[in-house]
N, C-alpha and C positions, 0 to 999 in steps of 0.2 A: 129599549135595547140593553142587554147585559153582556159583559165581557167574561168569557170563561176560558179555561185552558184545557185542551184536548191532549191526552197522553197516548201515543201510539208507538210501540216498539221502544219504549223508554225515552222518547223524544217529545218535547213540549211544543204545542202549537197554540198560539193565541187565536181566538175566534170570537166574533161579535154576533150575537143571535138575538132574535126577538122571540121570547117564550110563547107569544100568542100565535106564532106561525105553526106550532105543532111539531110533533116528533118526526114526521116524514121530511119536512124541510130541514130540520137539524141533521138528519141522516145524509141528505144530499150535500149539505155544507161540509160535513165530516168526510164524506167520500172524496171531495176535492182535495183534502189534506192527506188522506191515507190510501186512496185507491181501493179501499175495501168495499165490496158490493153491499148496498143497503140491506139486501135480504140475508147477508151473512154477517152483519155487523152486530156485535155484542157490546153494549155500552153500559157502564156502571159508574156509580158515584158513591163515595164512602159514606156509609150510614144513611144515605138518602134512597137507597134501593136502585131502581131502574133495572139493572141486569139486562135481559133481553126484552123486557116489557116496558116500552116507552110510551105508554098510553097517555101520560100527562107530564109535560115538562114545565108547567106554569110556575113551579117552585124554584126554577133555576135563578141563581143570584150571582152578582158580581163576584169573581174570584173563585168560583167552583172549578174543581178538577173533575173531568170525566175521562175515564180510561176506555180505550177501544181495542177490542181483540176481534179476530176473525174466526168463525167456526159455525157449527150447527148448534143452535140453542137447545135443541132436543137432546143433545149429548150431555148436557149438564144435569147431574142427578137432582131430581126434584127436591129432595129433602135438604140439599145444599143451597137452594135458592129461595125457597118459600119465605123463610123468615127474613132473609136479607133483602128480598125484593118487594117488601111492603112499602111502595112509594107513597108519598103524600097524595091524598085524593083531591080532585078538583073541588069537591064539595066543601071540605074544611080548610084545605091548604095548610094543615097543621104540620109544622116541620118536625123532623125527628130530633131526638136529644143531641145536644152538642157537647155533653159532658165528656171529658177526656181523662183517662188515667195516665199517670206519669207525665201529663202535659202534652202528649202527642198522639195517644192512641184512643180513638173514640170508644167509649165504654159500651156502646150498643152494637159494635161490630160483631157479627155472628162468626164464631170460630167453629171449625169442623172437628168432630171427635172421630176416633178410629172406627167406632161402630156405626158410622153413618149419621149420627145425630149432630146437634149443634149446641153450643153454649156461648154466652156473651163474653166479650173481652173483659168485662168488669170483674169476672170471677178470678182473673189472674192475680189480683191483689192478695188472694189468700195463700199464694205460694211464697216461700222464703227466697227462692232464687228462680228467676225466669230466664230461659234461654231462647233467643231468636235464631233459628237455624236457617240460614240462606243456603240453598242447595238445589240441584237439578239432576234428573235421571240421565241426561245426555252426558254428564260430566263424570268420567271414570274415577277421579279422586273422591268425588261425592259418593259414588256407589260403593267405593271401598271403605269410606269412613262411616257411612250411615249404620251398618250392622254393629260396628264397634260402639257407636254412640247409643244405639238402642240397648245394647247389653248394659252399658254403664247406667243408662236411664232406669232400666228395670231394677238394677242392683240398688240404686239410691232410693227409688220409690218403695221397693220391698222392705227397706230398712225404716220405713215410716217417715222419711224426710220430705218436706214440702218443696218438691222440685217439679217444675213444669217447663215444657219446651213447646214452641210454636214454629211450625214449618212455614217458611216464607219462600215460595217457589220461584225459581228462575227457569222453569220448564218452558218449552216452546209451544205447548198447546194444553188445553183443558184435559184432554185424554191422557197425555203423558203425565200430567200432574196427578190425575186420579190413580193411574197405575202405580206411580212411585209412592204415593201416600199410603197405599195398601200395605207397604212394607214397614210402616212407622207406627209406634205405639203411643205417640203424643198427639197434640192438637195441630191444626193447620189453618192458615188464613185462606179463605176462598180464593181460587185462582183468578176470578173475575176482578178482584180488587187490585188491578195492576198499578193504579195510582198510589195506593198505600204502600205497595211493595217498593215502588220507585222512591217514594218519600223516605221510607225507613232505610233503604240502601244509601241514600244521600246523607241522611242524618248521621248514620253510624260509619260513614266512609267505607262501605263495603264495595270493593272493586274486584274481588275474586271470590270464587267458591271452591270448596265448602268454607263457610264462615259461621262461627257460633258466637253470638254476643250474649254475655251473661249480665243480667241486671238484678238489683235488689227487688224482690217481688213486691215489697210494700211501698217503696219510695221511687223506684225507677232509677236509682243511682247506679252508675256503671261499675260493675265488678271487674270485668275483663272483656276486651275485644278479641282476645285469643282464647276463647272458651274451648277450642279444639284441643290445644295443648293442656289446658287445665283439666279437662275430663280424661284425657289419655294418661295424664300423670297421676290421676286419682280416680280411677274408674269405680271404686267402691264408695266414694264420697266420704272417706275418712276425715277430710279437712273441710267438708261442707259446713258453712256456705261460702267457703273460699274468700273470706274477708281479709282484712289487714293482718289478722292473727296468723293466717296461713301464708302470708307473704305476698298477697295480691290486694293492694289497697284500693278500696272503691273510690271512684272519682265523684265529684259533684255532678248531679244530674245536669247534663248540658242543655236540656230542653226546658227545665223548670222556669228559668228566667224569661225565656221567650214566650212560654205558655202563659205565665203570669202577666206579662206585659200586653198580651194580645186581648182582643175582645171578640165577641160574636158578630160585631158589625161587619157587613160585607162578606160573611161566610155563608156558604150553602149549608143546608141541614146536615150536620155531622161531617161536612167536607173539610179537606185540608187544602189550603190555598198556597200559591207560590210564596206569598208573604210569610206564611207559617214556616216554610222551609228555610227562607232567607233569615228569619229571626232565629231559627234554631241553630244556624251555623254561626257561633260566636266568633268574634275576631280572634285571630291567633297571633301569638308572639312570633318574632323572627325565628326563634328556635323551633317553635311548633311548626311554622311554615316550612322550615328546612326539613324537619322530620317527615312532614306530609309529602313533600316533593320526593324525598328519598323513598318513602313507602310506595308512592305512585310509580316511580321508576322501577322499583323492585317488582311490583305487581305487573307492570307492562312487560317486563322481561320474562316473567313466568308465563304470562299469556302468550307471548311470542314462542316460547319453548313449547308450550302445550299445543299451539296451533301447528307448529312445524312437525312435531312428532305425530299428531293426528293426521296431518297431510301425508306424511310418509307411510303411515299405516294404511291409509286409504289407497294410495297410489299403487302399491304392490298387488292389489286385487286384480288389476288388469292382466297380470301375468297368467292368471288362471283361466282366462278366456280362451276357449279351444280355437276359436277363429283367429285370434291373435297369435296363438302358438303355431297354427297352420301357416301363417304368414312367414314366421321365422323358419319353420321346417322346409318351406319352399325354397329358401335361400341357402340352407346349410347342406353341404355335401356329406350327409350322414354316413353312407357306406364307406366313402373315402377316409373319413376321420376314424371310423371303427377299425378299418384295415390298418391304418398307420399305428393305431394304439396296439393292435395285435402284433404288428411287426416290431415296433419299438416301444415296449412298455416301460423301459428303464427299470427302476426299482419299485414301480407302482403296481397296485392291484388293477385288474382289467378295467373296472368302471372309473377308477381314478385316472388311469392312463387316457381314457376317452375324454374326460373333462380337461386333462392337460393339453391334449391335441386340439380340442375344441377352442381352447384359449389361444393356441398358436395360430389356428386358422383365422380366428376373428381379428387378430392383429393385422393380417393382410387384407381382410375384407373391409374393415372400417377405416376411414380417413380422419386425421386430426385437422382441425380448422383453426387457424389464427385469424387471418383475413380471408373472407370468402372469395374464391376466384370469380371472375366475371361470368355471369350466366349468359351473356350475349356473344362475347368473342372468345371466351375461354382463357383470357389473360390472367396471370397470377399477380399482376401489378395493380393491386387495389389498395385503397386506404379508407379508413373509417369515415363515415359521413353521418354519424348520429344514429338515431333509432326511430322506430315508427310503431304504431299500435298494430297488433295482428288483425288481419281481416277475418271474416267469418269462417273461411275454410281453414286458415291457420289456427284459429281458436279451436276448431273442431278436433284438431290433433294435439291439443294441449299447449300450444305456443302462448307463453305469457308476454313475450317481447319479440321484437324483430330488429335485428341489426342491419344497418345500411352501409354499403361500400361503393365507392366511386372508382371506376376503371380509368387508369392512366392512359390506356391506349384508345378506347372508344368513347370515353367520358360518360358512359351510361351507368345507371345505378343498379346494383344487385341487392336483392332482399335475402337475408339469412334468418329465417324464423327459427327460434330456439324451441323446437318441438319437444314435447314431453311424452308422446305416445310411442311406446317401443315398437309397435307394428309399423308405424310411419318411418321410424328411424331405420328399420331394416330395408326400407326403400331408398331413403336419402343417403345412408351409409356414411355420414359425416357428422362431426361435432367435436365437443370437448369432453372433459372427463364425465360430466353428467350424462351426456348422450351415449358415450361409450359404455358406461356401467349399466345404464338403463337397457340398452339393446342386448348386451351380453347376458345380463341376468335373465332376460326373456329366453335367449338361446338355451341357457342351461336348463330352465324349467321345461321348455319345449322338448328337450332331449331326455327328460325324465329324471333330472337331478333335483334334489331339494336344495334350493338356493335362497340366499338373502341379499337384498339390496342394502348396501352398507354406506351410511352417510357420515362424513367427517365434517364437523362444524367449522373447521378451519379451511373449508373450501376444497374438498376432494370427495370422490365417490368411487366405490369399487363393489365387488361381489364376493360373497362367501358361499362355498359349495360344501355340502356335508358329505364326508367320506364314511361309507358304511364299513369299509375295511379298517380305517383308523379310529372310527367312532369319535370323530371330532370335525369341527368346521375348518375348511381350508381357505386361506386368503387367496383371492384371484383378482389381480389388477389387469384388466384388459388393455388399458392404455400402455402399460409397461411390459405386457406379456410376462407378468410376475406371478409365480406360483409359490404359495406357502412361505411368504416373506413378510410377516406382520410388522416387523420392526423397520421396514423400508422407510417409513415416513419419519418416525421420531429419531432414528439413528442415521439412516442413509441420507435423508433430506434435511434433517435438523428441524423438523416441524415441532412447534409447541402445541401439542394436541390438547383439546379441552373435552369435547364430547364426541364419541363415535357411537352411533346407534344403528343396529341392524334390524331390517324389516322383512317379514314374510307374511304369508296368509295366516300363519298360525301364531306368530309372536312378534313382540317388539322387545329388543334386548339392548341394554347399555353395555357395549363390548369394549369400551375404552381401555380397560386395564390390560387386555391382551395385545394392545398395540404400543405399549410403552413399558420400559423398565424403571421409569422414574415417576411412579404413581403419586408420591407425596408432592412433587412439584406440579404434576398435572392437576391434582385436586385443588391446589392453591389458585389455579387459573380458572377453575370452574365456578364462576360467580353469577351465572344466569339465573339460578334458582337454588333453594335449599336442597341438599343431597337427600334428605329424608323424603321431601316432597317428590323429587324426581323418581326415587325408588318406588314409592307408593303408586305414583301415576303410571309408571311403566308396567308395574306388576298388575295393576287393575286393568290396564288396557290389554295386556297379554291374556288375562283371565277372560275378558270380554270377547276377544277374538277366538279363543278356544271354545267358549260356550256357544259361539255362533256357527261352528263347524258342523 
């Protein structure tokens, strides 16, 4: 029996197997850990081959890492797998080489070239500077940075400088990886080597993408963990190789000591073990630990920001559903609103007057909820009784939480699901600012207006409607029946705004500056992510949405 580690979705699972049982038994054991169907299971080991061909597992040894992905083996380009999948044969049992360059990268790993060929990792030592590029096609900042990096790469290479980059993919599938790699002029690590990707990410502390790690090509010494800024500051490579003379001092190779101390005992052919990873992570000083924690918190904050913005961009697509729009139109007295706009336009153009009267109608249509009234006896005398998980029906309408209220008159409990589906909200007709803005934005779009769902990070939500007459966006707060009063929150309510982002099917826009006159103070409070990162992320997401129309 041997103990191996199975890596699936970047999680480690310990497994005890008998190599004599054969590949099919191994697949069954792995299925119990990953729920991946055996006929869709792609298994690989660094340097030892396998990939989707597990004809022989007799060479498995204690400590080997195997990575598991799910997909169709036939989708993997043959030229990308032939040389990497030469597993040891049962006849000889000869292990592959375990020589490593820089102390952590197996020299016989096959890297992919842009023209569909392969080269061994050992050739990387001929470069003066090596970049490890952690990126993924699903990540908008990555897609925005990759063309800039490619331009800098070509500039530096055309100048005759020994610069090389290896793409380390965080894509979600082999096919996404292949499509993304077609846009790149450098090398790539095969997607199937998920264990090597995981090991490199942990070794270099990569917690967010895009990330570019710059190494000395000859020794593996670290030049910079912030290669992105290095390349953008010097896209022509004037200060190449960006050593101490250019203000970026290389560090001691953090893996050399661990690699020198290790031996081949207990390692699979060319494989990386958990012990390798643990040895590579040198003990840190208290100051280094503090910096690491600070960087972790910073990255977590950026991830939260990215997820929230992407969630907002996805949510507004429901407003374009014609069936959902029909739900809203069935409730809106369209003719009555249009007549009132015609009779009392005020100083507004006809379409603006309709939007203004729609806002007034909605104020009377929707109800504000603090404590949900009793659904059994109708009493308003209820008090909070905690929360509950949404049931299947509530989840179907986007409810992420359910508030519970106990009635003082009948003692029964009322459920208040926090629905997030605007069509359902047009039926329930109640909620707080999130529900109000969600439903009103749907009403505006159903009535033919261009509208944006606008989210304030300090806990408020409203709508913006575009005025063709005024050629600008009009602030509309359904809760307050407020029209074109963008300073309501910062000056009227005294809110300390941080981020305000507007979402529509066409764009994502940071609109914070139009809601405050004290931008310098607002910027000082914006500490969730770097301003440049936010601007690039929002711009790339906007470009992505426009390209999809």
